N, C-alpha and C positions, 0 to 999 in steps of 0.2 A: 866495333859494330853498335849501330843505333838500336835500342831496346825497342822492342813493339809497344805503340800507344796504345792507351787504355782510353775506350769511348765513357766519357759520362753524358747520359742524355738526361739535361735539364726537362723538365715537366711542371710540376705545379712546386718547384722546389727552386725558386729564383734567387738564393741566395749562397754565399760561399761557408757564412758559420752554419755550425750544426747542422751539416748536410751529411748524413752518413755514406751518402753514395758518392759522393763527391772526394768528400775524405778519403773512402777506399782507393778511390781510381787513383789520385794524387799519390799515396802511398804507393801504390804498385808501380810507380814510373812516370813517364810522361803521360798526360791527360790531354784527349782531344775531345773539348766542350761543344755540345752539340743542342738544338733545340730544333724541333719538328711541329710546324704547324699541320697539324692533322684533321682536316674538316672530311678528308675522305670515309674516317671510319666512325666520325662523332654521330653522324647521322640526325634525328631531330635534337638531340643534346649538343648541337654544334653552339658556340660561344655567340653571346649577344653582344649588341653593339658598344655598352659600356665596358664590359668586360675585355673586348678587341682594344678599347681604346686604352685601357688601363696595361694590358699585355704589351703593347707596342712599346709605351712608357718604360715598364719593368725591363724588357730584355737590352734597350739604350743603356739602362743601368747596368746592366750585368754584364753587357758587351765591355763597355769600359772598365768594369773591375776586373774584367779577365783582360784587359790589354789588349782590347779590339781584337781578341783570338776566338771570340764566340763564334763557331758556323752555324747558319741557319739555312734550312731546307723547309721546303713545302710538298705536303703530299702523303703517302702513305708509310709509316714505319717499317711496316712488313716488308715493302720492297727497298726502301731507302738503307736500313740499318743493315741488311745483311752484304747488300751491296756496297757499301762504306768499309765496314769491317773488311771483307776481303781485298779492297783496292788498297787498304792502308795497311793491312796484314796486322789487325788490332789483336791485343793479348786477350782483352778483355771488354765486355760491354757491361756499364754500373747503371743503375737509376735505381730511383726510391719508388716505392711502390704508388699507384692509384687506386681508388676503389670503385670509381663508376665502373655499372655492369660493362660498358662497351670498350672501355679500356683495360678491364680485368681479362675479357675474350681476346681482346688483341694481343694484350702482354702474353697470354697464355701461349698462343698462336707463334709469336716471335720468339719466344724462348727457346720453344720445341725446332723451329726452323735453324735457329743459331746452335744450337747443342747438337743438331744433325750436321752440321757443318763444323762442328767440333771448337765452335767458340765459345768460350766460358760467359757465364752471365751471371751477374750478383746483383740480387735486390735488396733494399734495405725499407726498412720503416722511418720517413723523416716527414710525416705530415700528421702522424696520430700520436695519442700519450698512450693508448693500450690497443692493441690490434682487435678489430671486429672478432676474429673468431677465440679471441683468449677469455672475452669477457660473456661468460654465459652462465644460466642457473646450475642448480647442482644436478638436473635430470640431462643436462647438455643442452637444453633448448636458450635461445635468445632470449632476455628481457622484452617484455612490452610494457613496462612502467619504468619511468625513469628512475624513482627515488631508489628502488631496491637497486638498480641496474648501477646506478653511480655508487651510493654507499655500500651497496653489499659486494657487487661486482669490480668495479674500480677501485676503491679506496683499498679493497681487502687484498687486491692482486699487487704484481711487485710494483714499486713506485716508477716513475715515467723514467726514462733514459735520463741520464744528466747530460745536457746539452756539450757538443762537442766544439773546440776552438776551431776558427778557419785554419786549413792547410799552412805552414809558415811558408813553405816553398811551391809555387804552383807554375809546372812549367810545360805551360801549352805545347801540345804537338802541332806544328805549321805547315811543315816542309809539303811541297806540291799542291797541284788543283785538284779539286774534287767534283765531279760532275754534280750537277744540280743543286749547289750551294748558291743562295742568292742573300740580297741586304735584307735589313729588317724592314727597309721602306718597301720593299718588293713584295712583302707578305701580304700588303694590302689592308691591314689589321684596322685602320682607322678609317671610321664611318663617314659616307657622303655628306650624315646631316651635319648641319652647322654647331647643333647643340652639344657635341660633346666638345666643344673649345672651353666651355665655362667648367668641366669637371676641373681642369689644372688649376683652378683658383680654389680648391678645396681639397688637394691630395697632392702628396708627392709619392708616387711610387718607386719601389726600390726598397734594396735592404736598407740603407741606412734611414729612409724617410720611416721605415720598419721600426725599428730602434728607437730613434727620436720619439716615435709616438707612444711606443711603452713606457719610455722612461719620463714621456710628460703625465702620462696616465699615473703612472706611481707617484709621483711628487704631486700632482695637484688634482687629480681625478679618482684614484682610490679612497680615500678619506670621506666618508658620506658614502659611497657607491650605493651600498644594501638601499638606502632609501631614494638617494638623489637619482640612480639609472631609470627611474620610474618619469621622470622629468624632462621632456626635451629641450627646455630652454638651458638646463644646469650642462657641465662640462663633464659628468661623472663616468659617461661611457668612453670605453676605450677605444673605439672605433678602430679596431685591430683586426675586424671581419675581413677586409679587402686582402690585407698584409697576409694575414693566416692562410686563405683560399689560395694565394698566389704562391705562398710559402716564402715569402721573404722574409718572415722571421717563422720560426717552430712554435708548434704549441708548448714545447718544451720549454724553451726560451721562457716564454710567458708564463707557466707554469710558475717555476722555480725562481723567477725574478719576483714575483706576487708571494709566493710561499716563505719566500726569506723573508720578507716584511712581517709574516704574521709569525715566523718562528722568533722574530724577534721581539716580540711581545706587543705588536702594535698592530690596531686596526682588524682583530680577526675575525669579527662578523663581516664587515667589508671584502675581506682578504678572501674569505669561505665562500661570500656569494660569489666572487667574480670567478674561482676555479669552479664553483659548480657551474657557471656558465660553459666555461671550457669542457664541461664533464657532458653540458646538452650537446655540444658540438660532436663530443664522440657518441653519445647515443642516436643522434641523426646520422651518423655513418655506419653505425650497428645496425640502424632499421635498413637503410638502403643493401647493405652487403647481405643480409639475410631474408629481403625482399627486394629485388632488385625491380619489380614492376611498380616500384612506390612511386616514380614520378608520373606515373598514370593510369595505375589502378589503386582505388579504394580498398585501403586495407580492412576496414569493416566493410563486408560486402553488402549489407542492407543498403547501404548510400549509392549502388548500384541503381536503384530503382527511386531514388530522390527526383521529385518532379522538378527539376531546375525551370529557370524560364531561360527566355531567348529574346534577349532587347538588346540589340546595337545602341543604340542612342543613350541606355542607361550604361553600358560597359562604356563607352566613351567618355561620357561626362565625369564618370569614377578615373579612367586614365587622365582626363585632362583636369583634375582637380576644380570641376564645375557641378559638385552633387549639390550646392546650397548648404551644406554643415561645413563649418568653417576649418575643424580640427581636421577632418577628412581631405579639405581641399587642400589645407596647408601641407599635409603631411604628403600628399601625392605631388604637390609641387615642388615640395622638397628633394623628392625621388628626381622628378623630370631635372630639376636645376642643377644638383649636386651627385646623382648617382648612388645616393644614399638615403634610408630611412631610418630616425630610430626606433627601436625595438618595440616599445609601447605604443608608438602609432601602426606599426606593421599589424600588431593585434588589433587595433581599432578599424584601420581602413580593410584588413582581411573579415573582420564580423561584418562591416557593412556590406561588402562584395556579395558574401554568400548566405548573408541571412536577410538583410533588409532590403538590399535587390534582387536576393536570390539567383545570383549567377554562378555557374560551375566555378570550383575554384581554380580548374584549370586555367580559368582567363587571366584571374590573378596570378598564378605561377609563372604563366606565359609572360605577362607583362615586367613581372618584377625580373625574370631571368633575361630581359633585354635591358632593362634601366639600371639596373644595380652593378655597381663597380665589384659587389662581394657576391655577386650571383654565384651559388654553390649547388649542384645537383642535388645533393643528402639535406643541407639545411634547407634550402628551398622547397623541396618536396615535402618533407615532413613537417615543415612549419605552417605548409598550406593545409595539409591534412590535419593537422592539428588544430588550426583556427577553424576548418569546416566540420569539425566535430566525426569525422570518419575515421583519422589515423589513430596510432598508438598512442597510448595514454594521453588522449586527446581530450582538449576544452568540448564541455558536452555541447550538443547543438543547440540548445534551450538556454544556453550561457550567451546572450546578444548584449554589447556591449553598447551602450548608449552614448552618440557621439557627442550629445549635450552636455552630459553630466562629466563624462571623461575629459571633455577640454578644460570645463569649468575645476575639476580637480587635480589634473594634471598640467596646465599652464593657467593655474588661477590669474597671474597677470596679464596673459596675452602676449608676451614677450614672442615667443615662437610663433603663434597663429598671425600677431602683427608683422612680423618679418616676412612672410611668405605671403599674404595676403592684403597688401597694402593699401587696395580698395577698403577693406575695413578698418585700418589702423586709427580711425577718429571713432571709432565707437568706445561708448564706455564697457567696461568689463562685464555689467550685467547682462548686453546684449549681445556681446563678440560671439558667442557661439549657438544664439540662438535670433538672428538679426530681423528673422519674421516676426518675432513677438516685439519688437522695439518700435513704439509710437511714432507715427510720422514726424512729428518735430523731430525726436532724436535722430532720426536717420536721414532727415535732410540738413541737420545741423551737421552731421557726419558724413556729408557728399555720399549718401548713398541710396542709390534706386534699384530696389529689388526689381529683378527681370529685365535691368538695364546693363548695371557694371558690376550685377552679383546676382547669380540666380536664385531664383525660388526654390527652395528643396525639391529634389526629384520623387521623392516619395514621402509619405508620412508615416512618421517614425512608429507611432501607436499600430496603425492599420499594417504596416510592413512587418511589424513583430510578430502581430497574430498571424499573418501569412505562412510566416516562418514557421511557427510553432503547429501550425496544423499541416503544412506540407511534412515535418517532421513526425506528428502524430501518426500521417497515413502510413508511414513505414512499420507501425507495429500490426499493421491490420495484414502486412505480408508476410 
């Protein structure tokens, strides 16, 4: 007699190794691996274009890793999974937990429905080092400041789970035809815009690409990470964020790979600094879990009264990298061309949007959500609230990044800026980040004509800074 298959529902765990739910499904017998594109329940948190491009590639890689046996569906899991489980007489349904509010609500309802039908449901932690409900202060409330969250909460808790190997034998259950399954191409994930084609020049989605990226970082990027991570032209960042978001590699695998270097007596400061960045990812998920309105509501309610500007032209110039401030424009063009932005640059462009332009952080969050291959609801929302000054442990609103001095400090030779702003590539470093101050003969020699092939500054730094501080001061009167 053929044993009942066990459904493993792939979600943001698109890998075979260190996948607790997938390993459990395989250990229990034949596994029926599925993926469901759920735009029905996502609402405003529906994936952006860059994310959909990445998902298309990653699903193809996973499908091949499963011997072409991944079954793909489109619609609401609340309807698809109970129907499927009954059709194939599934023994159990396994998945790794997700932490976005809409997914928690959906999964809770689905689990109740399956159990009502006497179908066993097993869920696991395959995405975080620590469950958000486990890291709390002594009084039972969640942490609101990162350092005690990480040092007192995370590091004093149980050590993260040791990574699991991929199952030795995977036996996909393939008999029969099933209503509603479609091809990966039928999901329609690839955006209509042509720009997404250039993303493949910069990324290799999938589990093998993720492991290669981690190994490359440890061998050539971890040394000097603590300082080098601030310089966008250097190769000290891991660039693992998209792989972590899609679960092509687990944070546990990254944690222990770097921890092993530190335990071996090398690069302690660099390794510790990287591990704390994984801690920031955990902190973002903690915030989202305990504050489900994080993507839309200011954590500091006084910012509900902030006098934001309404200026479509300024927003468009920021989005397209046409602000007239080279480090901002280079960063925004990096985002558009590669689906990624260096973390230091995310802080610079975020500060410029919400402080110099005084445009609501929602505009930045939405643009990043659509353009980033690592768009993650927890990290994106928490980071924008942080830079806007309205979030947990946020940068004070009065801390306003100066894009000229930031460029001079963190791209001193201009290698990054010249790469993405070829129209300024011949400018000497002295004027690269402030071309409006260059003498006419210098601009002419460099082939730069302000207002023609590179824009004048969209706002005055000094005046816009003063206006931002005045706006912030107005909140104190409320």
